[in-house]
C-alpha positions as CSV (number, residue, x, y, z in Angstrom):
1,M,69.8,110.9,-89.1
2,K,70.1,107.6,-90.7
3,C,71.1,105.9,-87.5
4,Y,68.1,107.6,-85.4
5,V,65.8,106.0,-88.5
6,R,67.2,102.7,-87.6
7,I,67.2,102.8,-83.8
8,L,63.6,103.9,-84.4
9,V,62.9,100.7,-86.6
10,Y,64.7,98.4,-84.0
11,V,62.5,99.9,-81.5
12,L,59.2,99.4,-83.4
13,F,60.1,95.8,-84.4
14,F,60.8,95.1,-80.8
15,I,57.7,96.4,-79.5
16,L,55.9,95.1,-82.2
17,G,57.3,91.6,-81.5
18,L,56.5,91.7,-77.8
19,T,52.9,92.6,-78.5
20,A,52.5,89.6,-80.5
21,C,54.1,87.4,-78.0
22,F,51.7,88.7,-75.1
23,S,48.5,88.3,-77.5
24,Q,49.1,84.5,-78.4
25,P,47.4,82.1,-76.0
26,N,50.1,80.2,-74.2
27,P,49.9,76.6,-75.8
28,G,49.8,75.0,-72.5
29,T,46.9,77.4,-71.0
30,P,43.7,75.5,-71.2
31,F,40.7,76.8,-72.8
32,V,38.5,74.4,-71.4
33,E,37.7,72.6,-68.3
34,I,35.8,69.3,-68.9
35,D,33.6,68.2,-65.5
36,G,31.5,65.6,-64.1
37,M,33.1,62.5,-65.7
38,K,33.6,59.2,-63.9
39,S,36.4,57.0,-64.4
40,S,34.3,53.9,-66.0
41,Y,30.9,53.4,-67.3
42,R,28.9,50.5,-68.1
43,S,29.1,49.6,-72.1
44,C,25.9,51.8,-73.0
45,E,25.5,54.2,-69.9
46,P,25.6,57.6,-71.1
47,V,28.3,60.0,-70.1
48,E,27.1,62.9,-69.1
49,F,29.6,66.0,-68.5
50,S,29.9,69.7,-69.3
51,I,32.4,72.0,-71.0
52,R,33.3,75.4,-69.7
53,N,35.5,78.0,-71.2
54,V,38.0,79.2,-69.0
55,S,39.7,81.5,-71.4
56,E,39.4,85.3,-71.7
57,N,37.7,85.0,-75.3
58,A,34.8,83.6,-77.0
59,F,35.5,80.5,-79.5
60,F,33.9,77.8,-81.4
61,A,34.2,74.7,-80.6
62,E,33.8,71.0,-81.3
63,I,32.8,68.2,-79.0
64,Y,34.1,64.5,-80.0
65,V,34.7,60.9,-78.7
66,E,37.6,58.9,-79.4
67,N,38.5,55.4,-78.8
68,L,41.9,53.5,-77.6
69,N,42.7,51.1,-80.3
70,S,46.0,49.4,-80.5
71,G,47.8,52.0,-78.6
72,S,46.6,55.1,-81.0
73,W,43.6,57.3,-80.2
74,T,41.1,57.1,-83.1
75,N,37.5,58.7,-83.7
76,D,34.7,56.5,-82.5
77,V,32.9,54.2,-84.7
78,F,30.2,56.7,-86.2
79,P,31.9,60.2,-85.0
80,Y,29.9,63.3,-84.5
81,N,29.9,66.6,-82.6
82,L,28.3,65.9,-79.4
83,H,27.2,69.8,-79.1
84,N,25.3,68.9,-82.8
85,P,24.2,65.7,-82.8
86,A,22.6,66.3,-86.0
87,S,26.1,66.6,-87.5
88,L,26.1,62.5,-87.4
89,Y,24.1,62.8,-90.5
90,E,24.5,66.2,-92.1
91,K,27.6,68.5,-93.1
92,P,28.1,70.4,-89.9
93,V,28.3,74.4,-90.2
94,L,29.6,76.8,-87.2
95,T,27.0,79.0,-86.0
96,D,26.9,81.4,-83.0
97,S,25.3,78.4,-81.3
98,D,28.7,76.7,-81.5
99,K,30.4,79.9,-79.8
100,L,31.3,79.4,-76.0
101,A,31.5,83.0,-74.6
102,P,34.3,83.3,-71.4
103,G,32.6,81.4,-68.5
104,Q,30.0,80.1,-70.2
105,S,29.4,76.1,-70.0
106,W,27.4,73.3,-72.1
107,V,26.0,70.4,-70.3
108,L,26.5,67.4,-73.2
109,S,25.5,63.8,-73.2
110,Y,27.3,61.0,-75.2
111,K,25.0,58.0,-75.5
112,R,27.4,55.4,-77.2
113,C,24.7,52.8,-78.0
114,A,22.3,55.7,-79.6
115,R,21.6,54.0,-82.9
116,P,22.2,55.8,-85.6
117,R,19.2,56.4,-88.2
118,F,21.1,54.7,-90.9
119,V,22.1,51.7,-89.2
120,K,19.6,49.0,-90.5
121,Q,19.6,46.8,-87.2
122,S,16.9,47.4,-84.6
123,T,17.9,49.4,-81.3
124,T,18.1,46.2,-79.2
125,T,20.2,44.4,-81.8
126,F,22.7,47.4,-82.0
127,R,22.8,47.9,-78.5
128,R,23.3,44.1,-77.8
129,S,26.2,43.8,-80.7
130,I,28.1,46.6,-78.8
131,E,27.9,45.1,-75.2
132,E,28.9,41.6,-76.7
133,K,31.9,43.2,-78.9
134,D,32.8,44.9,-75.3
135,N,32.3,41.6,-73.6
136,K,34.3,39.5,-76.0
137,A,37.7,42.5,-75.5
138,S,40.7,41.3,-73.5
139,H,40.2,44.5,-71.8
140,P,37.8,47.2,-71.3
141,L,37.6,49.9,-74.0
142,S,39.1,53.7,-73.3
143,Q,37.4,56.5,-74.4
144,R,37.9,60.3,-73.9
145,I,36.5,63.2,-75.1
146,R,38.1,65.7,-77.6
147,V,37.4,69.5,-77.8
148,E,38.1,71.3,-81.2
149,I,38.7,75.2,-80.6
150,Y,38.2,77.2,-83.5
151,R,38.2,80.8,-84.2
152,V,37.5,83.2,-87.3
153,R,40.5,84.8,-88.7
154,E,40.2,87.0,-91.9
155,G,37.2,85.2,-92.7
156,R,38.3,81.7,-92.5
157,I,37.8,79.1,-90.1
158,E,41.0,78.1,-88.0
159,L,41.6,75.4,-85.7
160,M,43.5,76.8,-82.7
161,K,43.7,73.9,-80.4
162,K,42.7,70.4,-79.4
163,E,42.0,69.4,-75.7
164,W,40.9,66.4,-74.3
165,S,39.5,65.0,-71.2
166,R,41.0,62.1,-68.8
167,P,40.4,58.8,-70.2
168,F,37.0,56.9,-68.9
169,S,36.9,52.9,-69.7
170,R,34.1,50.7,-70.6
171,F,32.8,48.0,-68.8
172,V,29.8,45.3,-69.4
173,S,27.6,45.0,-66.4
174,K,26.7,41.7,-65.4
175,R,22.7,41.3,-65.2
């Protein structure tokens, strides 16, 4: 009898183990597609793109811009969630509007030269300072979009995965 119980326990652990394996997303499987981006943009040209959920599940998402500095990707100078631009000024809270359903897309825009309220310079001066920095750089600035994918598990928000767009470069437009 002990032998049957032991076999039954092993079979149950085996089945539960397989179920756990199949319920976990493959780490290499993308959750999102990022479309509509070009390979390069002028210094202050807006980046228009879309993010589409290609997974089978809804999830929360936050979208940020990263810069390539000295061989490492870092947050943009004034990082904020592109899906919730108010996050530049206030602490963000995930709401249902931050949830991306299967097949759903968000059309987003990144306006690099939009002057934050807390910057004291005028809009023209702020824009010119970015263009001058790009003009003085030894090579074009590389940027990319980062999508952070979250889920709620047992009442807690948990980062599931990060995905990135292809890098794009910034160049100074000659007038």
